Steps between C-alpha positions, in 0.01 A plus 500: 500500500782327685844651530804278521753599758858499379739297708858600585647304208267665246581842643874434482468383138296808414760725659787317330351513149387860541846581628663340196285713269561819698875440528519432129352842431722664760804328343458725198652792695843349577509329160453838334741691724771237458447534123404136457175605333409817315241757604278371219524142627413613853197696380395208278521249786310712752239602241436146380478375858251776580290422193503129587398576858209714378385235252499236774287734712260563211477128425426425865218755497367357174506150650301618802241668277499218242601733219744483210837369620857562396648195327745300708741502206500881513586495871776245435646699211515812716683301767738350245594840360583642843173568681542205735574704816161670455341162429641350821389796708151504351456124519574504870331829589175426317522121546441476128603189308680387815316166525539399135796263492549508124487880492755525783731252328493697175549826691813363670630368167456850352680652800793260465510558122498877542774497763708262288461717191589814697808326637610398151446850363678669789793257503552559127588865567 
């Protein structure tokens, strides 16, 4: 089995995308304490991100063992409804679905949609 060595650009991209996911989860703390989001919203966001992260990990293991897989639409719906920080972290950490251009495009569209919807909801307060 051959292993591909990651170059500096790939490593920087991995660190950047993982950082975006991690910072998004960390952002829950100041958003809650500044009363921009409720405790329930903070718990929801972290929980859904955690569930999404775990499902990516399970799907990666299933792919390696050629077993039943989690539908891509399920992964995208989780990201759309707020689990995208966990999706970004898992995608980069496990290198899962990171080479599929169409999947990545849809993931980023769900991220943008979720952030836009959150902005609209929060600005309506």
